[in-house]
C-alpha positions as CSV (number, residue, x, y, z in Angstrom):
1,M,22.6,-5.1,-10.6
2,N,22.8,-3.6,-7.2
3,P,24.4,-5.1,-4.1
4,R,22.3,-7.6,-2.3
5,V,21.4,-7.7,1.5
6,I,23.5,-10.0,3.7
7,K,22.2,-8.8,7.1
8,V,18.9,-7.1,8.5
9,K,17.8,-5.7,11.8
10,Y,14.5,-4.2,12.4
11,Q,14.5,-0.8,14.0
12,P,11.4,0.6,15.7
13,G,9.5,3.1,13.6
14,Y,9.2,0.8,10.5
15,K,12.9,1.0,9.5
16,L,15.4,-1.7,8.5
17,L,19.1,-1.5,9.2
18,L,20.6,-3.3,6.1
19,T,24.1,-4.5,5.5
20,F,24.8,-5.0,1.8
21,K,27.4,-7.4,0.2
22,N,29.5,-4.4,-0.8
23,G,29.9,-3.5,3.0
24,E,27.5,-0.6,3.0
25,V,25.1,-0.1,5.8
26,K,21.9,1.6,5.0
27,E,18.5,2.3,6.7
28,F,15.4,1.7,4.7
29,D,12.2,3.4,5.9
30,F,9.2,1.2,4.8
31,Y,6.5,3.2,6.5
32,P,5.2,4.6,3.2
33,Y,4.7,1.1,2.0
34,L,2.2,0.3,4.8
35,T,-0.6,1.8,2.7
36,F,-0.4,-1.1,0.3
37,P,-2.5,-4.2,1.2
38,I,0.3,-6.6,0.7
39,Y,2.3,-4.8,3.4
40,G,-0.6,-4.6,5.9
41,A,0.7,-7.3,8.2
42,L,3.8,-5.1,8.7
43,K,1.8,-2.5,10.7
44,D,2.4,-5.0,13.6
45,E,5.8,-4.2,14.9
46,A,6.1,-7.6,16.6
47,F,5.7,-9.2,13.1
48,C,8.3,-6.7,11.7
49,Q,10.9,-8.1,14.0
50,K,10.7,-11.4,12.2
51,A,12.5,-10.0,9.2
52,S,15.1,-12.2,7.7
53,V,17.4,-12.3,4.7
54,F,16.7,-14.7,1.9
55,N,18.4,-14.7,-1.6
56,G,19.7,-11.2,-1.1
57,T,16.5,-9.5,0.0
58,V,14.4,-9.1,3.1
59,I,11.4,-11.3,3.8
60,W,8.9,-11.9,6.5
61,S,6.9,-14.8,4.9
62,D,6.4,-16.4,1.6
63,D,4.4,-13.5,0.3
64,I,5.9,-10.4,2.1
65,D,9.2,-9.2,0.9
66,F,10.9,-6.2,-0.8
67,D,12.6,-6.1,-4.1
68,P,16.3,-6.0,-3.4
69,D,16.9,-3.1,-5.9
70,T,14.3,-1.1,-4.0
71,L,16.0,-1.8,-0.7
72,Y,19.3,-0.6,-2.1
73,L,18.1,2.5,-4.1
74,E,15.6,3.8,-1.6
75,S,17.6,3.4,1.5
76,K,19.8,6.0,3.3
77,L,23.5,5.5,3.5
78,L,24.9,5.2,7.1
79,V,28.3,3.6,6.6
80,W,30.3,3.6,3.4
81,A,32.3,0.4,2.7
């Protein structure tokens, strides 16, 4: 099981600055996911700013979230713990 998210901040250009439980800070670019209908609402950057952490992952609403393993494995390391 990969570390879970403890903090999120939206960055312009469809990116998330993520802090994980192990102390790593990573950047997740979710622009490629905007082609999937479930993520269509995220095309609105004002809506993207509503990102929050719930149960170790990032959510925007009850039906818009990312798998926590996807967030960890597909993000770029910025700061090593």
